[in-house]
C-alpha positions in Angstrom: 20.7 11.4 8.7 18.3 11.6 5.4 17.4 14.1 3.3 14.3 15.0 2.3 13.6 13.5 -0.8 15.0 10.4 1.5 12.6 11.6 4.6 9.3 11.5 2.2 10.5 8.2 0.3 11.1 6.5 3.7 7.7 8.1 5.3 9.5 10.4 8.0 8.0 13.8 6.7 4.6 14.8 5.6 6.7 17.7 3.7 5.5 16.9 0.1 2.2 16.1 1.1 -1.3 18.6 1.4 -4.2 18.1 2.3 -7.2 16.3 -0.7 -10.5 16.4 1.3 -9.2 15.3 4.4 -6.8 13.2 3.3 -3.2 13.7 2.9 -1.6 13.0 -0.6 1.5 13.9 -3.2 0.7 17.1 -4.0 1.7 17.1 -7.8 -0.8 14.1 -8.3 -4.2 15.6 -6.9 -4.9 17.4 -10.6 -4.8 13.6 -12.0 -6.9 12.0 -9.1 -9.4 14.6 -9.7 -9.7 13.9 -13.6 -9.4 10.3 -12.5 -12.9 10.6 -9.7 -14.9 12.7 -12.7 -14.6 10.0 -15.6 -15.4 7.6 -12.4 -18.4 9.3 -11.4 -19.8 9.6 -15.8 -19.8 5.5 -14.5 -21.5 5.8 -11.5 -18.8 5.0 -9.6 -18.2 7.2 -6.3 -14.8 6.5 -6.5 -13.3 7.5 -2.9 -10.2 7.1 -0.3 -10.0 4.5 1.8 -6.4 5.8 3.1 -3.7 7.5 1.4 -0.3 8.3 3.2 0.8 6.8 6.5 3.9 7.6 7.8 6.8 5.4 9.0 4.8 6.0 12.7 2.3 4.4 11.5 3.2 1.6 9.6 5.3 0.5 12.5 2.3 0.0 15.5 0.3 -1.9 12.3 3.4 -4.0 11.4 4.0 -4.6 15.7 0.4 -5.3 16.2 0.3 -7.7 13.7 4.2 -9.5 14.6 2.6 -9.2 18.5 -0.8 -11.1 17.4 -2.9 -8.1 19.1 -4.1 -8.1 14.9 -4.9 -10.6 12.6 -2.6 -11.9 10.0 -4.4 -13.5 6.6 -3.3 -16.1 4.3 -3.7 -15.1 0.5 -7.4 -16.9 0.8 -8.1 -14.4 3.5 -7.6 -16.8 6.1 -6.4 -16.2 9.5 -3.2 -17.3 10.1 -1.8 -18.7 13.6 1.6 -17.1 14.4 1.9 -18.7 18.1 4.5 -21.6 17.0 6.1 -19.6 13.8 9.7 -18.0 14.1 10.3 -14.4 13.6 11.6 -15.2 10.0 8.1 -17.0 9.0 5.9 -14.2 11.1 7.9 -11.5 9.2 7.2 -13.3 5.6 3.2 -14.5 7.0 2.9 -10.4 7.4 4.2 -9.0 4.2 2.0 -10.6 2.3 -0.7 -7.5 3.0 1.5 -5.3 5.3 4.3 -3.7 4.1 7.7 -3.4 6.3 7.7 0.3 7.5 9.7 2.0 5.9 9.2 0.1 3.1 5.8 1.0 2.3 4.3 2.5 -1.0 1.9 4.3 1.5 4.6 6.7 2.4 5.2 8.3 -0.7 1.7 9.6 -0.3 1.1 9.0 -4.2 -0.7 6.1 -3.8 -4.1 4.8 -2.9 -6.7 2.4 -1.3 -9.7 3.3 -2.8 -13.5 1.7 -2.8 -16.5 2.9 -4.4 -19.1 5.2 -2.1 -21.7 4.9 -4.1 -22.4 1.1 -3.3 -22.1 0.7 0.5 -24.3 1.9 3.4 -22.2 4.8 5.8 -22.0 2.3 8.1 -20.6 0.1 6.2 -16.9 -1.6 7.0 -14.9 -2.0 5.1 -12.4 -4.3 4.8 -10.0 -4.0 2.1 -10.2 -7.7 1.0 -10.2 -10.1 -2.1 -14.1 -10.7 -1.8 -15.7 -7.1 -1.3 -13.7 -6.9 -5.6 -14.5 -10.0 -6.8 -17.7 -10.8 -8.6 -20.6 -10.6 -6.3 -18.4 -8.4 -4.3 -19.5 -4.0 -3.9 -16.8 -2.7 -5.8 -16.8 -5.3 -8.6 -17.3 -2.7 -10.6 -14.4 -0.4 -9.4 -12.2 -3.0 -9.8 -12.5 -3.6 -13.9 -13.4 0.1 -14.3 -9.8 0.5 -12.7 -8.1 -1.9 -15.1 -9.2 -0.4 -18.1 -9.0 3.1 -16.8 -6.7 4.1 -14.4 -3.7 4.4 -16.8 -6.0 7.3 -18.8 -5.3 9.3 -15.7 -1.4 8.8 -15.0 -2.4 5.7 -12.3 -1.5 2.1 -11.9 -2.1 -0.9 -9.9 1.1 -2.2 -8.8 -0.8 -5.0 -7.1 -3.1 -6.1 -9.4 -1.8 -9.6 -9.8 0.2 -12.0 -7.2 3.6 -11.7 -8.8 5.0 -14.3 -5.7 5.1 -10.9 -3.1 2.6 -8.7 -1.7 -1.0 -10.5 -2.7 -2.8 -9.2 -5.6 -4.4 -5.8 -4.0 -7.4 -4.5 -6.5 -7.8 -1.4 -4.4 -4.1 -0.2 -4.6 -3.8 2.5 -7.0 -0.1 4.7 -7.3 0.6 7.4 -9.5 2.8 6.6 -12.8 5.4 9.3 -12.0 5.5 10.3 -9.3 5.7 7.0 -7.4 8.6 6.7 -9.9 10.6 9.2 -8.8 10.6 8.6 -4.9 10.9 4.6 -5.8 13.9 5.3 -7.8 15.2 7.2 -4.6 14.6 4.4 -1.8 16.9 1.6 -1.7 17.6 -1.8 0.2 20.7 0.6 2.2 18.0 3.7 3.0 15.5 0.8 4.4 18.3 -1.3 6.7 19.4 1.8 7.7 16.7 2.6 9.2 15.3 -0.5 10.6 18.6 -0.5 12.7 17.8 2.2 14.5 13.9 1.6 15.4 11.7 -0.1 16.9 10.0 -2.7 14.6 9.3 -5.7 15.9 11.5 -8.2 14.4 13.8 -5.9 12.9 17.2 -7.7 13.0 15.2 -10.8 11.3 13.7 -8.3 8.6 17.6 -6.9 8.3 19.1 -10.1 8.2 16.6 -10.9 5.0 17.0 -7.9 3.3 18.8 -9.4 0.0 15.3 -11.5 -0.4 13.0 -9.4 0.7 13.8 -6.7 -1.0 13.4 -7.6 -4.1 10.7 -10.3 -3.3 8.3 -7.8 -1.8 9.5 -4.3 -2.0 10.5 -3.7 -5.7 8.2 -6.7 -7.0 5.7 -5.0 -8.6 2.9 -5.2 -11.8 4.0 -2.1 -14.5 1.9 -0.1 -15.5 1.1 -1.2 -19.3 1.1 -4.9 -17.7 
């Protein structure tokens, strides 16, 4: 149904990945990632991976658990959202603020990482990847500032550097500039639609019905490198 590059863009294969300290990442980003971690360490920042590659099945599980109210959904202020009385379209809109549609997550590429500073918390710290953790007074505020200033020097950028009316600001999410763009160029609304209609993703008919507006708002709507 999909060629190998399309499978990589949609989270359907691991052929483009390698192991990096127990995490799966796209093979060609390893050198830049190592250099960035070394540079951060010189500023007393232990740049650690909270997550990297996430396949379609895993993203589907996260999505379905949120859609079915097994897992909480949060608004832009980190407050829980009650989905009980929302229709399917509104449920999808609420979830997409922080969770990508399965098949449309940049984590499928293996080029995108959620990062934190392991030097600033204890081993038993429960990482939340919340706005408060990366804001002033939070344990990862120094990391967030460092990434804004230096990530692009090492070939990475913050695709959700600010809220642009789609996905919420995610100061923990970094993306490799060139390799993410490679997979992003392969990805398309048509591929995503083809995948969803043959899936068990909760609410997929509503997603497909809205793709003409969802795709430019939540998938391709990112902050670009240099901005």
